[in-house]
N, C-alpha and C positions, 0 to 999 in steps of 0.2 A: 504494500500500500504506500502511496506517495506521502512524503513528509508534509505535504500541503493539504492533507485530508481534512484538517480542521485547525482551529487555533484557540489559544487560551485568551482570557481577558487581557493579558499583556501583549496579545497579538504575536505570540511566538508559535511557530508551526508545531503541530503534533502529528503523531503517526496515524491516528484514526479517531473519528468522533466517538464519544461515549455512546454505548447502546442505551436505548431508552428503557429505564426501569421505573418501578414504582418509587415514589418518594415516601420514605418512612421516617416519622419523627423520632429522634433520640434525645429526649430532654429538650434543651434549648436549640439544638441543631437538627440537621436532617441527614439521612443517608439515602442515596439513590436520586433518581430524577435528574434535575439540573444542579443539585447540591455538589459542592466541591468534594473530591475524593479525600476521605479522612484517614488519619493515622491513629492507630490504636496501640496500646500495650496493656500489660497485665502486671499488677503489683506482685511483689514476692514476699511481702511482709505478712504475718498472720493478720487477717482482716479484723479480728477482734482487738488487736493492738491499734487503736484508733490513731494515736499520735504518730506512731511510726508509719502507718499507712498514709496518713495525710501528708507527712513529710515527703514520702516517695511520690505521691500524686503531685505535689508542688514542684518537685524536680522534673518530672516528665512534662508537666504543663509548660515550664520554662523552656524546655527543649523543643516545644512545638507540637506536643501530643494534643489530639482533639477529643478522644474518648478513652476512658480508662476502665479496665475490667478488674474486678476483685473476686478472689475465690471464696466460696462459702460452703466448705465441707461440713461445718458444724453449726448447731443452733446458736452458739455464742457468737459466731461470725455474723449470722443473720441479725442478731440483736444489735450489732454494732452499725448496721447499715443506715438507720435513720440519722445517726451522728455524722457518718461519712458523707451521705447525700447532702446534708445541710451545709457542710463546711467545704466540700470539694469545689474547686474552680472548674472542674470538668464534669460532663455527664458520666455517671457511674453505672456500669453494667455489672450485675451479679452473675457469677459463673456457677451454675448449679449442676451437680451430678448426684445421682442415686436417690434423693428424697424429694418427692413432689411437694411436701409441706414447705420446704425451703423456697421453692419457686413462688408459692403464694406469699410467703413471708417477705421475700424480696420485693415483690410487687407492692405489697401493702406498706413497705418501708419507703416507698417513693423513688425507687431506682428508675433511671431513665430507660433501662432495658434489662432483660434477663436472657442470658445464653443458656439454652437447655441442650443436653446431650441425650437424645431419645434412647440411644443404645445402652446407656448406663442407668437410666431411671426405671425402676421396676414398675411395670404396668403403666408406663407413661401414657400410652394411647388412651387408657381409660380416664385419664385426668384432663384430656384436651379441652373439654367443654368448660370445666371449672377454671382452668388456667386462662382460657380465652376470655371468659366473662370477667375475671378479675383484672386482666390486662386492659380490657376495653374500658372498664370502670375507672381505672387509675391513669389511663393514657400512657400505658407502658408498652414499649415495643419488645419483640422477642427476636432471638436469633436461633434458628435451627442449626446446631453445630454438629455436623457429621464427621467423625474421625475414623480413619482406617482401623485404629486399634480397638474400636468399640462398636463395630458393626454387628447387626443382628446375625446370629449363627445361621439362620435360614437363608439370608442373602449371601453369606459367605459360601454356603454349600451350593446355592443356585449358580453363582457366577465363578466359582472356583477360586475365591479369594477376594481381597479388597481391591477389586478392579474399578476403573472409572464408572463402568455400568452399575456396579453394586453401590458405589457411593451415591450416584445420582438417583438410582431407584429408591434408596433409603430416604434421601432428602425429599423427593417428590411425594413419597408415601405420606410423610409427616405433613408436608404442605397441604396435601389434599384433605387431611383430617382437620386442619385448621380452617380451610376453605369451607368445609362442610358445616361448620358452626359460624360461618360468616365473619371470620377474623382474617385480616390481610396485612396487619402491621407487623411484618416480620421480614428479616433477611435470612440468607442461607449461606453456609460455608460447607465445603466438601474437601477436607484436608487429608493429605497423605505425605509421608516423608520423602517420597520419590518425586522429583520435579516433573518428569514426563507424565506420570500418572495424575499428578495434581493438575497439570495444564489441560490434559484431555478431559478430566472430570469437569472442570469449570467450563470448558468449551461446550460439552454436552449439556450441562445444566443451563448455560446461557441461552442455548438454542431451544430449551424446553420450557422456560418460564421467564417472567419479567420481574421477578423479585430482586431487590438489591443483593449483590454478592459481596461477601466478606472474603478477601483473598488471604491465603496463608499456606505455607509449607510447614506442616506440623513436625515437631521434633527436628528442626532443621540442623541443630548442632551448635558447636561453639562459634564465637564471633566471626572468624574468617569463613569457615565452611557454611555457617548459616546465612551469612551475608551473600555469599556466592549463589547458594541454592535459591534463596528468596529473590535475589536480583534476576536470576535466570528465568524463574517462573513468572514473576511480576512483569518483567519487560515484555515477554511474549504476550501475556494476557492483556495488560494495559495497552500494549501496542496494537491490539485488536479491538480496543474499546470495551473490554470486559473487566469489570471490577469497580466497586463503589466505595470500599473502605479496605484498609490493609493492616495486617500485623506481621512484622518481621519477628518470627519466633526464634530467639537466641538463648543459648546457655550463657547469658551475660546479664548485667544489670538492665532493668527496664529502660533507663535513659538511653542506653546504646541501641535498643530496638527502635526507639523514636528517632534518634539521629539518622540511622540507616534508612528508615522509612521515609523521612522527610527528604533526604538526599536522593533517594530513588525517584520520588515524584518530581523533584526539581529537575533531575537529569532528563526526565521524559517530558518536561515542560507542562507538567500537570499540577504544579504548585508554584506560587510566586517565588521567584528566585531570591535567595538571600546571598550571603557571602560565598563566593566560589574562588578557590585557590587553584590556579593552573601552574603546575610545576613540572619540569623536565625529569624524565626517569634517569638521567645521567648516562654517560658513556665515556669512552676514552678521550673525547674532545673536551670534556668538562675541565675547567681550570680553577674552579672554586669548590667549596664543600656545599654543593647544592642540596644534599640531603639535610644537612644541619640548618641551612637557610630556610628551606621549606617548612621544617618542623618548628623552628622558632617563630616564623611568621604565622603559621597556623595557630600555635599556642597563644601568641600575642593578640590575635584577632578573634579568639574564640567567642567573645561576647558581642561581636559586631553582627547586627541583624540586617544592616543595609544591603541592598542588592549590588554589591561591589564585585567586580571580577579583578582579582589580583594575580599577576603572573610573576613567578619566581623562576627565572631561566638562567642556566649555567654555561651556555656556550654561544658562539657567534652564528651558528647555523640557523636555528629557529628563534633564538632569544630575542633579537631586536624586533622581529615581526610580531611575535606573541606579545611582547611587552607593549608595543604600540597599539595592538588591538584591544588590550585590556583597559579598564578604567585606571589602573595603577599597575606598574610593573618594574622589574629590574632585569636588565641584560648584563650578566656578570661575566668576568673573565680577567685573567692576569692580575688577580688580587684587588679588583675594583669593580664597580658597577654603575651603569647608567640608569638613573631613575626616570621613568616615563609617567606622566599624568595625562590621560586622554590623548595619548599618541605623541606628546611633546616631551623632549628631554628637559627636565627641570633641575637636575643635579648629577654630578659624577662624584661618587664617594668611594672610600676605601672599603674593602670587604668587611672590616669590623664595624663600619658605620651603616652597612646596608640595612640590617634589620631595624635598628631604631629609626632610621630615616623613613623606611617603608611604613612602619607602624604610625609614625607621626602624620604622614600624608594620608594614610588610610583613615585615621580618626577624623582628620579634617574633612575628607570627602564624605564620610558617614554623617558628620554633623551637617554639612551642606545639603545632603540628601534629605535628612530629617526635617530641615527647615523649608524645603521646597513645597 
């Protein structure tokens, strides 16, 4: 598909227009329809530890998270939900497994949404009418969360394992049960640890229904592996217009999930651009410590949210060109660097002065952007 298939509000080209889905309210925001693609994460603190959970929610909110999910395996966790909902800066979704009573408790606590895993909740299908009635009464949305690790044994036997077809059939079976009681405020996820299986499942599900889809590669792994697997799956799906909200599942702190998720959307022009660091991978042509320069600049600008593109280049081949194209850049070599602002050389400094000089200009440009 052409990169001109659609555009964002910033008028940046995107790979494909979003598929049209239902718009589902999630507290003060929405998922699906023409709502922006949202980034989610899940807290790792015991939910009943309200102070620790709120601290983590504050951290992910500052990193750009839109929706936060909290685990509720016990009644003491459900009892803490009213306090969390009241104090959280983000819509709170309760994650429920095994006990239908906790689904109802989360709804009554005022959660923006509840994620239910039908494969793990005993006699879940028998509770559909009661859950739908409560959700409708409280304005709570639901997510039907289908995971490869908790599929109904009958579907596993029918399809010979957790195949895309099995995941999709499970999701649609549950969706039809909610439709039968006239409830439609829900999204769906069909997660697998394998990228190809995940992509195919979401493709099939997207073709079969118009509910908003929550993208995720479940149990994706540690930071590096999980980032690669999630990026591979999300780039394919979002590049085809599939997906309304995402979670990058990592064996890492929740704030790292948010950072990766936001950067993925920015890279695909699906989220307004913030700070972007362009830096060379280095090679034998490099005449300065480009690794160190890039790391220092990245660390020094970590709090900048302005849409600046900063180039840190270490050789004369691509350096000057990249530095000129960026809002701010350095083309370094022979122990010194030329500093560019909007394509114009504004200073030539020693290698030791490159980082402080770039940081100074970056903060000045960020301030100017904020005042525009």
